[in-house]
KEKE-3310 file (N, C-alpha, C; in steps of 0.2 Angstrom, whole numbers, plus 5000, padded with zeros to 4 digits):
npx = (4916:4930:4933:4949:4966:4982:4996:5010:5023:5034:5047:5057:5069:5071:5079:5076:5080:5080:5066:5062:5067:5061:5047:5046:5048:5037:5025:5021:5016:5008:4993:4986:4980:4962:4958:4966:4971:4971:4984:4989:4991:4988:4984:4988:4983:4987:4982:4991:4990:4996:5004:5008:5020:5025:5022:5019:5029:5041:5040:5041:5055:5062:5060:5050:5042:5028:5016:5005:4996:4986:4977:4969:4963:4963:4959:4966:4962:4948:4934:4923:4925:4932:4943:4945:4959:4967:4982:4991:5005:5016:5031:5036:5023:5008:4992:4977:4964:4948:4937:4924:4921:4912:4914:4910:4911:4925:4930:4925:4932:4945:4945:4944:4933:4926:4915:4905:4910:4910:4897:4896:4893:4903:4915:4929:4930:4925:4935:4946:4942:4942:4956:4961:4957:4963:4976:4980:4980:4982:4979:4994:5003:5002:5004:5008:5008:5012:5005:5008:5001:5001:4994:4993:4984:4987:4992:4988:4995:5001:5010:5018:5023:5029:5030:5037:5035:5028:5027:5017:5015:5003:4989:4976:4969:4968:4960:4958:4961:4976:4986:5003:5016:5031:5045:5051:5061:5077:5085:5082:5070:5070:5061:5049:5047:5034:5030:5017:5008:4999:5000:5011:5024:5023:5034:5037:5035:5043:5056:5056:5056:5069:5084:5100:5108:5098:5090:5080:5071:5066:5056:5047:5034:5027:5037:5048:5042:5040:5052:5054:5047)
npy = (4960:4956:4942:4934:4930:4923:4932:4935:4946:4958:4970:4984:4996:5011:5023:5039:5039:5026:5024:5032:5024:5012:5015:5020:5008:5000:5006:5003:4990:4988:4993:5008:5010:5010:5019:5031:5048:5062:5063:5051:5046:5044:5049:5041:5038:5030:5024:5016:5002:4998:4990:4995:4989:4989:4978:4974:4982:4977:4963:4965:4970:4960:4950:4941:4927:4924:4935:4949:4965:4979:4992:5008:5015:5028:5038:5051:5061:5059:5056:5049:5036:5024:5012:4998:4988:4972:4966:4951:4942:4929:4925:4929:4930:4937:4942:4951:4957:4966:4979:4990:5005:5019:5037:5042:5031:5029:5041:5040:5029:5034:5043:5035:5028:5014:5005:5002:4994:4980:4975:4977:4974:4969:4956:4959:4971:4968:4959:4967:4975:4965:4963:4975:4976:4964:4964:4977:4985:5000:5016:5022:5028:5039:5036:5043:5044:5045:5036:5028:5017:5002:4990:4972:4960:4946:4934:4943:4955:4968:4983:4995:5012:5020:5036:5051:5048:5050:5054:5055:5056:5049:5059:5060:5067:5063:5063:5076:5092:5100:5094:5091:5084:5073:5071:5055:5050:5044:5049:5062:5060:5046:5031:5018:5003:4991:4975:4964:4949:4934:4917:4917:4927:4935:4932:4942:4954:4951:4952:4966:4973:4971:4977:4982:4984:4983:4977:4965:4970:4969:4980:4992:5003:5007:5003:5012:5024:5024:5027:5039:5039)
npz = (5006:4995:4984:4986:4982:4984:4977:4967:4972:4969:4973:4969:4971:4963:4952:4945:4932:4929:4930:4919:4908:4910:4909:4895:4889:4894:4891:4878:4878:4889:4897:4904:4920:4923:4933:4934:4933:4921:4920:4921:4934:4952:4969:4984:5000:5015:5031:5043:5054:5070:5085:5102:5104:5092:5083:5069:5063:5068:5064:5050:5049:5055:5045:5046:5039:5038:5039:5044:5041:5045:5036:5032:5018:5005:4991:4981:4990:4991:5000:4998:4995:5004:5011:5021:5023:5024:5023:5019:5020:5014:5013:4996:4992:4992:4999:4998:5008:5008:5014:5011:5020:5028:5027:5039:5048:5047:5053:5066:5070:5069:5079:5090:5094:5094:5096:5087:5078:5080:5077:5064:5046:5038:5039:5040:5046:5059:5063:5064:5074:5085:5085:5088:5101:5107:5103:5104:5093:5084:5075:5068:5058:5044:5027:5012:4994:4977:4964:4949:4938:4928:4918:4913:4904:4902:4914:4923:4927:4936:4936:4945:4948:4962:4969:4978:4992:5007:5025:5039:5056:5068:5072:5074:5065:5052:5041:5038:5030:5027:5035:5041:5033:5029:5018:5014:5006:5001:4991:4980:4968:4968:4967:4969:4962:4959:4955:4952:4950:4945:4943:4934:4927:4912:4898:4890:4898:4909:4902:4899:4911:4915:4923:4923:4936:4945:4959:4967:4982:4999:5002:5012:5013:5024:5034:5030:5033:5046:5051:5057:5069)
capx = (4923:4931:4937:4956:4970:4989:4999:5017:5024:5041:5048:5063:5071:5074:5080:5072:5083:5077:5059:5061:5069:5055:5041:5047:5047:5031:5019:5020:5013:5004:4988:4985:4974:4957:4956:4970:4969:4973:4991:4991:4993:4983:4987:4986:4985:4985:4983:4993:4989:5001:5002:5013:5026:5027:5022:5020:5035:5047:5040:5044:5062:5065:5059:5045:5039:5021:5014:4999:4995:4979:4977:4964:4966:4958:4962:4965:4958:4941:4932:4917:4927:4937:4943:4949:4962:4971:4987:4994:5011:5019:5037:5035:5016:5004:4985:4974:4956:4946:4930:4922:4918:4910:4918:4908:4914:4932:4931:4924:4938:4951:4944:4945:4926:4926:4910:4901:4913:4908:4891:4897:4891:4909:4919:4935:4929:4924:4942:4950:4940:4945:4963:4962:4956:4967:4983:4981:4981:4979:4982:5001:5006:4999:5008:5006:5013:5009:5006:5007:5000:5000:4991:4993:4979:4990:4995:4985:5001:5001:5016:5016:5029:5027:5035:5035:5033:5028:5025:5014:5013:4996:4987:4969:4965:4971:4955:4957:4965:4981:4991:5010:5020:5038:5047:5055:5065:5084:5087:5077:5068:5069:5054:5048:5044:5031:5027:5012:5006:4996:5004:5017:5025:5024:5041:5038:5035:5050:5061:5056:5058:5076:5088:5107:5110:5092:5089:5074:5072:5060:5055:5041:5033:5026:5043:5052:5039:5041:5059:5054:5043)
capy = (4958:4953:4936:4936:4924:4925:4934:4936:4953:4960:4977:4987:5003:5013:5030:5043:5037:5019:5025:5034:5018:5006:5018:5020:5001:4997:5010:5000:4984:4988:4998:5012:5008:5015:5024:5036:5055:5063:5063:5044:5044:5045:5050:5036:5039:5024:5024:5009:5001:4994:4991:4999:4985:4989:4971:4974:4984:4972:4957:4967:4971:4953:4946:4935:4924:4925:4941:4953:4971:4982:4999:5011:5018:5032:5040:5058:5065:5059:5052:5045:5029:5023:5005:4995:4982:4967:4963:4945:4940:4923:4925:4933:4929:4942:4942:4957:4957:4973:4980:4997:5009:5025:5042:5043:5026:5030:5046:5037:5024:5038:5046:5030:5026:5007:5000:5001:4989:4973:4974:4978:4969:4966:4952:4962:4976:4964:4956:4973:4977:4960:4963:4981:4974:4959:4965:4984:4989:5007:5020:5024:5033:5040:5035:5046:5043:5046:5030:5027:5010:4999:4983:4968:4955:4939:4934:4948:4958:4975:4986:5002:5016:5025:5041:5056:5045:5055:5051:5059:5052:5049:5065:5060:5071:5061:5065:5084:5096:5105:5091:5092:5077:5074:5067:5050:5047:5045:5054:5066:5056:5039:5028:5011:4999:4985:4970:4960:4944:4928:4911:4918:4933:4934:4933:4949:4958:4950:4955:4973:4976:4970:4983:4979:4984:4984:4970:4964:4972:4969:4987:4993:5010:5008:5003:5018:5030:5024:5029:5046:5039)
capz = (5005:4988:4984:4985:4982:4984:4971:4968:4973:4968:4974:4967:4973:4957:4952:4940:4925:4928:4928:4912:4904:4910:4906:4888:4887:4896:4888:4871:4878:4894:4897:4910:4924:4922:4938:4934:4931:4914:4920:4922:4941:4957:4975:4988:5007:5019:5038:5045:5061:5074:5093:5106:5104:5085:5081:5062:5060:5070:5060:5044:5050:5056:5040:5047:5033:5037:5043:5041:5043:5043:5034:5029:5012:5001:4985:4979:4995:4990:5006:4996:4994:5009:5011:5026:5020:5028:5019:5022:5016:5015:5008:4991:4990:4995:4997:5001:5009:5009:5015:5011:5026:5026:5030:5046:5052:5047:5057:5072:5071:5070:5086:5096:5095:5090:5098:5081:5073:5082:5074:5057:5041:5035:5044:5041:5051:5065:5064:5066:5081:5089:5086:5092:5108:5110:5101:5105:5087:5084:5070:5069:5054:5037:5022:5006:4989:4970:4960:4941:4937:4922:4918:4907:4906:4903:4920:4928:4929:4938:4938:4948:4950:4967:4970:4982:4998:5013:5031:5044:5062:5069:5076:5075:5060:5045:5036:5038:5026:5030:5040:5039:5032:5027:5012:5017:5001:5003:4986:4975:4961:4969:4966:4971:4957:4961:4950:4955:4945:4948:4943:4930:4924:4905:4896:4887:4903:4912:4898:4898:4917:4917:4923:4924:4943:4949:4962:4971:4989:5004:5004:5015:5013:5031:5037:5029:5035:5053:5054:5061:5075)
cpx = (4924:4934:4944:4960:4977:4992:5006:5018:5032:5042:5056:5064:5074:5075:5076:5074:5080:5070:5058:5062:5063:5049:5041:5046:5040:5025:5017:5016:5008:4999:4988:4979:4969:4955:4961:4968:4972:4981:4994:4993:4987:4987:4984:4988:4982:4987:4985:4992:4995:5000:5008:5020:5029:5028:5023:5026:5041:5046:5043:5052:5065:5064:5055:5042:5032:5019:5008:4999:4988:4981:4970:4966:4960:4962:4961:4961:4951:4938:4926:4919:4933:4937:4948:4952:4966:4976:4991:5000:5014:5025:5036:5028:5012:4996:4982:4966:4954:4939:4929:4919:4917:4915:4916:4911:4921:4934:4930:4930:4944:4951:4944:4938:4925:4920:4905:4903:4911:4901:4890:4895:4897:4913:4926:4935:4929:4931:4946:4948:4943:4952:4965:4961:4961:4974:4985:4983:4978:4982:4989:5004:5002:5004:5005:5011:5009:5010:5004:5007:4999:4998:4992:4989:4982:4994:4993:4991:4999:5007:5015:5023:5026:5032:5032:5032:5034:5025:5022:5012:5006:4995:4980:4965:4967:4966:4954:4962:4971:4986:4998:5013:5027:5040:5052:5060:5072:5087:5082:5076:5068:5062:5054:5044:5041:5028:5023:5009:5003:5001:5011:5017:5027:5031:5042:5039:5042:5056:5062:5058:5065:5080:5095:5108:5104:5090:5083:5075:5065:5058:5048:5039:5031:5032:5047:5049:5039:5048:5059:5049:5038)
cpy = (4954:4946:4937:4930:4927:4926:4935:4944:4955:4967:4978:4994:5006:5021:5033:5040:5030:5019:5027:5028:5013:5009:5018:5013:4998:5000:5007:4994:4984:4994:5002:5010:5013:5020:5030:5043:5056:5063:5056:5042:5046:5046:5044:5038:5033:5025:5017:5009:4997:4994:4995:4995:4985:4982:4971:4976:4980:4966:4959:4967:4964:4948:4940:4933:4925:4930:4945:4960:4974:4989:5001:5015:5022:5035:5047:5062:5065:5054:5048:5037:5027:5015:5003:4989:4978:4964:4957:4944:4933:4923:4930:4933:4934:4941:4948:4956:4964:4973:4988:5000:5016:5030:5043:5038:5027:5036:5044:5033:5028:5041:5041:5027:5019:5003:4998:4995:4982:4971:4975:4972:4965:4963:4955:4967:4973:4961:4961:4975:4972:4961:4970:4980:4969:4960:4973:4987:4996:5011:5022:5029:5033:5040:5038:5045:5044:5039:5031:5020:5008:4992:4979:4962:4948:4939:4938:4952:4966:4978:4993:5006:5021:5030:5046:5053:5049:5052:5057:5055:5054:5055:5065:5064:5069:5062:5072:5086:5099:5101:5092:5085:5079:5069:5062:5047:5049:5050:5056:5061:5049:5037:5020:5007:4992:4981:4965:4955:4938:4922:4912:4925:4932:4936:4940:4954:4957:4952:4962:4976:4974:4976:4980:4979:4985:4977:4971:4966:4970:4976:4987:5000:5012:5008:5010:5024:5030:5026:5035:5045:5033)
cpz = (4998:4989:4982:4985:4982:4978:4973:4968:4974:4969:4972:4969:4966:4957:4946:4933:4924:4926:4921:4907:4904:4907:4899:4885:4888:4892:4881:4872:4884:4894:4904:4914:4923:4927:4938:4932:4924:4914:4921:4929:4946:4964:4980:4995:5011:5027:5040:5052:5064:5081:5096:5106:5097:5082:5073:5060:5062:5065:5053:5044:5051:5050:5041:5041:5032:5042:5040:5044:5041:5041:5032:5023:5008:4996:4983:4984:4994:4996:5004:4996:4999:5011:5017:5022:5025:5022:5022:5017:5018:5010:5003:4988:4995:4994:5001:5002:5010:5011:5015:5017:5024:5029:5037:5050:5052:5052:5064:5074:5073:5077:5092:5097:5091:5092:5092:5077:5074:5079:5067:5052:5038:5041:5045:5046:5058:5067:5067:5073:5086:5091:5089:5099:5111:5108:5102:5099:5087:5078:5072:5065:5047:5032:5015:5000:4982:4967:4953:4940:4930:4923:4912:4909:4907:4909:4925:4931:4930:4940:4940:4949:4956:4969:4976:4989:5004:5019:5036:5050:5064:5074:5077:5070:5053:5040:5035:5033:5030:5035:5037:5038:5030:5022:5016:5012:5003:4998:4982:4969:4962:4969:4968:4965:4960:4955:4954:4949:4949:4947:4939:4928:4916:4903:4894:4892:4907:4909:4899:4905:4919:4917:4926:4932:4947:4952:4967:4978:4993:5006:5007:5016:5021:5035:5037:5032:5043:5056:5058:5067:5075)
residu = (MET:ASN:LYS:ALA:LYS:TYR:ARG:HIS:GLU:LEU:LYS:TYR:HIS:ILE:ASN:PHE:SER:ASP:TYR:LEU:THR:LEU:LYS:ALA:ARG:LEU:LYS:HIS:VAL:MET:GLN:LYS:ASP:GLY:ASN:VAL:SER:GLU:HIS:GLY:LYS:TYR:LEU:ILE:ARG:SER:VAL:TYR:PHE:ASP:ASN:TYR:ARG:ASP:LYS:ALA:LEU:LYS:GLU:LYS:ILE:ASP:GLY:VAL:GLY:LYS:ARG:GLU:LYS:PHE:ARG:ILE:ARG:TYR:TYR:ASN:ASP:ASP:PHE:SER:TYR:ILE:VAL:LEU:GLU:LYS:LYS:MET:LYS:VAL:ASN:ASN:LEU:CYS:MET:LYS:LEU:ASP:ALA:VAL:ILE:THR:GLU:LYS:GLU:CYS:ARG:ARG:LEU:MET:GLU:GLY:ASP:THR:GLY:TRP:MET:LEU:GLY:HIS:SER:GLU:GLU:LEU:VAL:LYS:GLU:LEU:TYR:VAL:LYS:MET:LYS:THR:GLN:GLN:LEU:CYS:PRO:ARG:VAL:LEU:VAL:SER:TYR:ILE:ARG:GLU:PRO:TYR:ILE:TYR:LYS:ALA:GLY:ASN:VAL:ARG:ILE:THR:PHE:ASP:SER:ASN:ILE:ARG:SER:THR:LEU:PHE:HIS:GLY:ARG:PHE:LEU:GLU:GLU:GLY:PHE:THR:ASP:MET:ASP:VAL:SER:ASP:ARG:ALA:GLY:ASP:MET:ILE:LEU:GLU:ILE:LYS:TYR:ASP:GLU:TYR:LEU:PRO:GLU:ILE:ILE:ALA:HIS:MET:VAL:GLN:LEU:GLY:ASP:CYS:ARG:GLN:GLU:ALA:PHE:SER:LYS:TYR:GLY:ILE:CYS:ARG:ARG:PHE:GLY)
# end
């Protein structure tokens, strides 16, 4: 598990025109993330956990100041690197803990086989096991989207544009090819702008991300993808 700390996280709902404007500004001062493809983007898929009472979803909707959620994430449909993540939020501050799991472990978990988790070397895996037993957490939805990330070293700034957000309700075969998903965007071309940084946001970046009618929102990809079930 990596060492983590709370970071600021701001989210904005933007249209395609906003995206083009911001990208034209940022590309002159920010660097592309080293993990992107030749097109500067990558595909993210995340399996989110919740219980039968929709604890995580309701806490998000109700605006609970201190909350957490678990997810399993992989990139570009490559199962050689799969990560269990716990995201904790306190108002606008977020912290993420993670632990790498194998494809075999992930498939067993998706199939409801959890006995192996209690003896795992990663504490986060053990914690999820306990909360699956005590809070009845289970996989609920698969959230997929395309991410275009940029980084700026001063302030440890990371800005991402997330598009083509799609939802798949849990069916036990999240790691298989050919599953059916649905677009959850309200309007074609809409994106989510996320700005993450440590103690401060450098003035040059703060100035560049200003848009006249763009306001910060408490947007949740998990929440919007649960609108369908």
